[in-house]
C-alpha positions in Angstrom: 0.0 0.0 0.0 1.3 3.4 -0.9 2.2 5.9 1.8 1.7 9.6 1.6 3.7 11.7 4.0 1.9 14.6 5.8 3.8 16.9 8.0 2.1 17.3 11.4 3.0 20.3 13.4 2.4 21.0 17.1 1.0 24.5 17.5 1.4 26.5 20.6 -0.7 29.7 20.3 0.2 32.7 22.4 -2.3 35.4 21.8 -2.9 39.0 22.9 -5.5 40.3 25.2 -7.6 42.4 22.9 -11.2 41.3 23.0 -12.9 39.6 20.1 -15.8 37.8 21.7 -16.1 38.0 25.4 -17.8 34.6 25.4 -15.4 32.8 23.1 -11.9 34.3 23.2 -9.5 37.1 22.4 -8.0 38.6 19.3 -4.5 37.4 18.3 -2.0 40.2 18.4 1.1 38.4 19.5 3.4 36.0 17.6 2.3 32.4 16.8 5.0 29.8 17.5 5.1 26.5 15.8 7.3 23.6 16.8 7.5 21.0 14.0 7.3 17.3 14.9 8.6 14.3 13.1 6.9 13.4 9.8 4.4 10.6 10.2 2.9 8.3 7.5 -0.7 8.4 6.7 -2.1 5.5 4.7 -3.8 6.1 1.3 -6.8 4.2 0.2 -7.2 4.3 -3.6 -4.8 7.3 -3.7 -7.0 9.1 -1.2 -6.1 10.0 2.4 -8.7 9.9 5.2 -8.4 11.3 8.7 -11.3 11.4 11.1 -13.5 10.2 8.2 -12.6 13.2 6.2 -10.9 13.0 2.7 -7.7 15.1 3.4 -6.0 14.3 0.1 -3.9 17.4 -0.8 -5.0 19.3 2.4 -2.7 20.7 5.0 -3.0 19.2 8.5 -1.9 20.8 11.8 -2.1 19.1 15.1 -1.8 20.7 18.5 -2.9 20.6 22.2 -5.0 23.2 23.9 -2.9 25.6 26.0 -4.0 27.2 29.2 -6.9 29.7 28.8 -7.2 28.9 25.1 -10.7 29.0 23.6 -12.3 28.2 20.3 -11.7 31.7 19.1 -8.0 31.9 20.1 -7.3 28.6 18.5 -9.1 29.4 15.2 -8.3 33.1 14.7 -4.7 32.4 13.5 -6.1 30.2 10.8 -8.0 33.1 9.2 -11.4 31.9 10.3 -13.7 35.0 10.3 -15.0 35.9 13.7 -18.7 35.6 12.6 -18.1 32.0 11.7 -16.5 31.3 15.1 -19.5 32.9 16.8 -21.9 30.9 14.7 -20.1 27.7 15.3 -20.0 28.3 19.1 -23.7 29.0 19.2 -24.7 26.1 17.0 -22.5 23.5 18.6 -24.1 23.6 22.1 -26.4 20.6 21.4 -23.5 18.5 20.2 -20.5 19.8 22.3 -20.4 23.1 24.2 -17.2 24.8 23.1 -16.9 26.3 26.5 -15.9 22.8 27.6 -12.6 22.9 25.5 -10.0 21.9 28.1 -6.2 22.4 28.6 -4.0 19.6 27.1 -6.7 18.1 24.9 -5.7 17.4 21.3 -7.1 19.3 18.4 -6.5 19.2 14.6 -6.9 22.0 12.0 -7.3 21.2 8.3 -6.8 23.8 5.6 -6.9 23.6 1.8 -3.5 23.7 0.1 -4.3 26.9 -1.7 -5.8 28.8 1.2 -4.7 29.7 4.7 -8.3 29.6 6.0 -9.2 26.5 8.0 -11.8 24.2 6.6 -12.2 21.8 9.5 -11.5 21.9 13.2 -11.5 18.6 15.1 -11.4 18.5 18.9 -10.9 15.3 21.0 -12.6 15.6 24.4 -11.4 12.1 25.4 -9.4 9.3 23.8 -12.5 7.6 22.4 -14.4 10.5 20.8 -13.9 13.5 18.6 -16.0 16.4 17.5 -15.8 17.6 13.9 -16.5 21.3 13.1 -17.0 21.9 9.4 -16.1 25.6 9.1 -17.4 25.9 5.6 -20.9 24.5 6.1 -21.0 25.3 9.8 -21.9 21.7 10.5 -20.9 20.0 13.8 -21.0 16.3 14.7 -19.5 13.9 17.2 -18.1 10.5 16.3 -16.3 7.6 18.0 -12.9 6.2 17.2 -12.7 2.6 16.2 -12.0 0.4 19.2 -9.8 -2.6 18.9 -10.1 -5.5 21.4 -6.9 -7.3 22.2 -6.8 -10.5 24.3 -4.5 -10.6 27.3 -3.5 -13.4 29.7 -2.2 -13.1 33.2 -1.4 -15.5 36.1 -0.5 -14.8 39.7 0.1 -16.2 43.1 -1.1 -14.7 46.4 1.8 -13.8 48.5 2.0 -13.3 52.3 0.0 -10.2 53.4 -1.2 -9.7 49.9 -4.6 -9.9 48.2 -6.2 -10.4 44.8 -6.2 -6.7 43.8 -2.6 -6.2 44.7 -1.4 -9.2 42.7 -3.5 -8.3 39.7 -2.6 -4.6 39.7 1.1 -5.6 39.7 0.4 -6.8 36.2 -1.2 -3.6 34.9 -4.7 -5.0 35.2 -7.5 -2.5 35.7 -9.7 -2.5 38.8 -12.6 -3.3 36.4 -11.1 -6.8 35.8 -10.5 -7.3 39.5 -14.2 -6.5 40.0 -15.3 -8.8 37.3 -13.2 -11.6 38.7 -14.6 -11.0 42.2 -18.1 -11.1 40.9 -17.4 -14.3 38.9 -16.2 -16.2 42.0 -18.1 -14.3 44.6 -20.1 -17.3 45.8 -17.2 -19.8 45.4 -14.3 -18.1 47.0 -14.0 -15.9 50.2 -11.7 -13.2 48.9 -11.3 -11.9 52.4 -9.7 -15.2 53.5 -7.2 -15.8 50.7 -4.1 -17.7 51.7 -0.5 -17.4 50.6 -0.1 -19.8 47.7 -3.6 -19.3 46.3 -3.4 -18.9 42.5 -5.3 -17.3 39.7 -5.3 -17.2 35.9 -7.4 -14.8 33.7 -8.0 -14.4 30.0 -9.6 -11.1 29.2 -9.9 -8.3 26.5 -8.4 -4.9 26.8 -9.9 -2.0 24.7 -7.5 -0.1 22.6 -7.7 3.1 20.5 -4.8 4.3 18.4 -2.5 1.7 20.0 -3.3 3.0 23.5 -5.2 1.1 26.2 -8.4 2.9 27.2 -10.2 0.4 29.3 -11.0 -3.2 30.1 -13.2 -5.5 28.1 -14.8 -8.7 29.4 -13.2 -11.7 31.2 -13.3 -14.6 28.7 -11.9 -17.4 30.8 -10.6 -17.8 34.4 -9.3 -20.1 37.1 -8.8 -19.8 40.8 -7.2 -22.1 43.3 -8.1 -21.5 46.9 -6.7 -23.7 49.7 -5.8 -26.3 47.1 -9.3 -26.5 45.6 -9.6 -25.6 41.9 -12.4 -23.4 40.6 -12.8 -23.1 36.8 -14.8 -20.5 35.0 -15.5 -21.8 31.5 -17.7 -19.7 29.2 -20.6 -21.4 27.4 -23.7 -20.1 25.6 -26.9 -21.8 26.7 -30.5 -20.7 26.0 -29.1 -17.7 24.1 -27.1 -16.4 27.1 -23.4 -16.6 27.7 -22.6 -17.7 31.3 -19.6 -19.3 33.1 -19.6 -22.9 34.3 -17.3 -25.0 36.5 -15.5 -28.1 35.2 -18.6 -30.3 36.1 -21.0 -28.0 34.2 -22.5 -26.2 37.2 -23.3 -22.5 36.7 -21.2 -20.0 38.6 -24.0 -17.5 38.2 -26.4 -17.2 41.1 -29.7 -15.5 41.5 -27.9 -12.7 43.3 -24.5 -11.0 43.2 -22.3 -11.7 46.2 -21.7 -8.1 47.0 -23.8 -4.9 46.5 -20.7 -2.9 46.1 -17.7 -3.8 44.1 -14.7 -5.6 45.7 -14.7 -4.1 49.2 -14.6 -5.4 52.7 -17.3 -6.3 55.2 -17.0 -4.0 58.3 -19.9 -5.5 60.3 -21.8 -8.7 60.0 -25.3 -9.9 60.9 -25.2 -9.9 64.7 -28.2 -10.4 67.1 -26.3 -8.5 69.8 -24.1 -5.7 68.6 -23.2 -2.4 70.4 -24.8 0.3 68.2 -22.2 3.1 67.6 -24.8 5.8 67.5 -27.5 4.8 70.0 -24.8 3.5 72.4 -26.7 0.3 73.4 -26.8 -3.3 72.5 -29.3 -4.2 69.8 -29.6 -6.7 67.0 -27.8 -5.7 63.7 -29.8 -7.5 61.1 -27.8 -6.4 58.1 -24.3 -6.6 56.6 -22.2 -3.5 56.5 -19.8 -2.8 53.7 -17.0 -0.3 54.1 -16.7 2.0 51.2 -15.9 5.6 50.5 -18.7 8.3 49.9 -20.0 8.2 46.4 -19.2 4.5 45.7 -21.8 3.0 43.4 -24.3 0.6 45.0 -25.8 -2.0 42.8 -28.8 -4.3 43.1 -27.7 -7.8 43.8 -30.6 -9.2 41.6 -33.5 -8.5 39.2 -36.5 -7.1 40.9 -39.0 -4.2 41.4 -38.4 -1.2 43.7 -40.9 -1.0 46.6 -39.3 1.9 48.5 -36.9 4.6 47.5 -37.1 7.3 50.2 -35.6 8.8 53.4 -36.2 8.0 57.0 -34.3 9.4 60.1 -32.9 5.9 60.9 -32.3 4.5 57.4 -31.3 7.7 55.7 -31.7 7.5 52.0 -32.6 3.9 51.2 -33.9 1.6 48.5 -35.8 -1.6 49.0 -36.3 -4.2 46.1 -38.6 -7.2 45.9 -36.9 -9.9 43.8 -39.6 -12.6 43.9 -42.1 -14.2 46.3 -39.2 -15.3 48.5 -36.5 -12.6 48.6 -36.3 -8.9 49.2 -33.2 -6.7 49.7 -32.7 -3.2 51.3 -29.8 -0.7 50.9 -29.4 2.0 53.6 -27.5 5.2 54.3 -27.1 6.3 50.7 -25.7 9.7 50.0 -28.2 9.8 47.2 -30.5 7.5 45.3 -29.8 7.0 41.6 -31.8 9.0 39.1 -34.9 7.2 37.9 -35.0 4.7 40.8 -38.5 5.0 42.4 -41.3 2.7 43.6 -42.4 0.5 40.6 -39.1 0.8 38.8 -37.9 -2.6 37.4 -34.2 -3.2 38.2 -31.7 -5.5 36.6 -29.0 -7.4 38.5 -25.9 -5.2 38.8 -27.8 -2.0 38.1 -26.6 1.1 40.0 -29.4 2.2 42.4 -27.6 4.7 44.6 -24.3 5.9 46.1 -22.6 5.2 49.5 -23.1 7.8 52.1 -23.8 8.3 55.9 -27.3 9.5 56.0 -29.6 8.4 58.9 -28.1 6.7 61.9 -24.5 6.3 60.6 -21.2 7.4 62.0 -19.4 7.4 58.6 -19.9 6.4 55.0 -20.8 2.7 54.5 -23.6 0.6 53.1 -25.9 -1.4 55.4 -27.3 -4.2 53.3 -30.4 -6.2 54.5 -31.8 -9.4 53.2 -35.3 -10.9 53.7 -36.4 -14.4 53.1 -40.1 -15.1 53.3 -40.6 -11.8 55.1 -37.9 -12.4 57.8 -34.5 -10.8 57.9 -31.8 -13.5 57.7 -28.0 -13.6 57.6 -27.1 -12.9 54.0 -23.7 -14.4 54.2 -25.0 -17.8 55.5 -27.9 -18.0 53.0 -27.6 -20.7 50.3 -28.5 -18.8 47.1 -30.0 -20.9 44.3 -27.7 -21.3 41.3 -28.7 -20.7 37.7 -29.4 -23.7 35.4 -26.5 -26.1 34.9 -25.4 -27.5 31.5 -28.4 -29.2 30.0 -28.1 -32.8 28.8 -28.6 -31.8 25.2 -25.5 -29.4 25.5 -23.1 -31.7 27.4 -21.2 -32.8 24.3 -20.7 -29.2 23.1 -19.7 -28.1 26.5 -17.1 -30.9 26.8 -15.5 -29.7 23.6 -15.5 -26.1 24.8 -14.1 -27.2 28.2 -11.3 -29.2 26.6 -10.1 -26.1 24.6 -10.4 -23.9 27.6 -8.3 -26.3 29.8 -5.6 -26.3 27.1 -5.5 -22.5 27.2 -5.4 -22.3 31.0 -2.7 -25.0 31.2 -0.5 -23.0 28.9 -0.7 -19.8 31.0 2.3 -19.9 33.2 2.7 -18.4 36.7 5.5 -15.9 37.4 8.8 -17.7 37.2 7.4 -20.8 35.7 8.8 -22.2 32.4 6.3 -22.2 29.5 5.3 -25.7 28.3 3.0 -26.4 25.4 0.2 -28.8 26.4 -1.4 -30.8 23.6 -3.0 -34.0 24.9 -6.0 -34.3 27.3 -4.0 -36.7 29.6 -1.2 -34.2 30.0 -3.7 -31.4 30.6 -5.2 -33.4 33.5 -1.8 -34.1 34.9 -0.3 -30.7 34.4 -3.4 -28.6 34.8 -2.8 -25.5 36.9 
């Protein structure tokens, strides 16, 4: 494929103080400094060059970053854009992107015709995933997303003395989102608060990349956890049109409820029929489970259901109560605020954010008090045996066995730190060498 070389310049704009538009910027009266960067190749398609979806064949391209106190007007004025067009663009763009939100150190691109010094396009990138195109000829504004590439990544780790899952995963540049997904996946199988030195994990997951840079985490695709010598597999398989994870025997890891209403945190107070109340200063039953978390932490519903209460009381503070079915009901107390749209009658999905951690009501500090009802009676959530989802059906067993075999090969070939890689091919060797 042919390459066309386009010079990209970094523009640093230092402009005077004379007013142009009080709303949008100042008139340029001082020198404009340009520091050229290295030439970079831009690929041609059928002898045409595209950038941000725009055919830039034969056009001049200048890239820069927004300097302190720069505005739309101070960026565009040096490119001979008439002030009336800047004003019109600023007013028209509010529904797509308010130009008053242009921020320091954000990237922008200016495109001009080869035979004119007046800019034809201005492109601003508010974040790594999106860009806003301002067509300065037609005064048209639109927002678009950059193409996202998903790249598979594998990691493995061993829990060390005085360590935990998050610490060991973060050592390998894994985002907290993957830690949270892993904790949710094994929430009913492994007590992450009681991990032992020597416990092991392996994870296969996607990372989201744009322009070669990691911008976030994708989904876990395969996982393994060994706790106190007991193996726990998480093998993905689609059944009844839904992708879920199953153990090596074909039992579903998914339960009717998530293990925790807040992501990967610690329990600060358990269900206790005789606890000294920190506010009322007397012994009374504590019929909930307290989760330590900072103010503003998202609170999520542990299961599907319908909101019955979303209000405030002096004891509970801001709270939400959800009826899941004829057997189970849950309640979430002391919220700093209830999530928008959550009100009595609202249908809620498992994992949906319903509020944010706070300390309203009878609370000495920010935390979530989570309460769990079974058949109208409050019970100890952590001792309750939650019903699992449907296991692998008989009609799907052969297909699952094939998927499992491939998954075990992948897991067996992921090595722990310091371990020598070894290609595993046969099922017997997998069973001997597995994890």
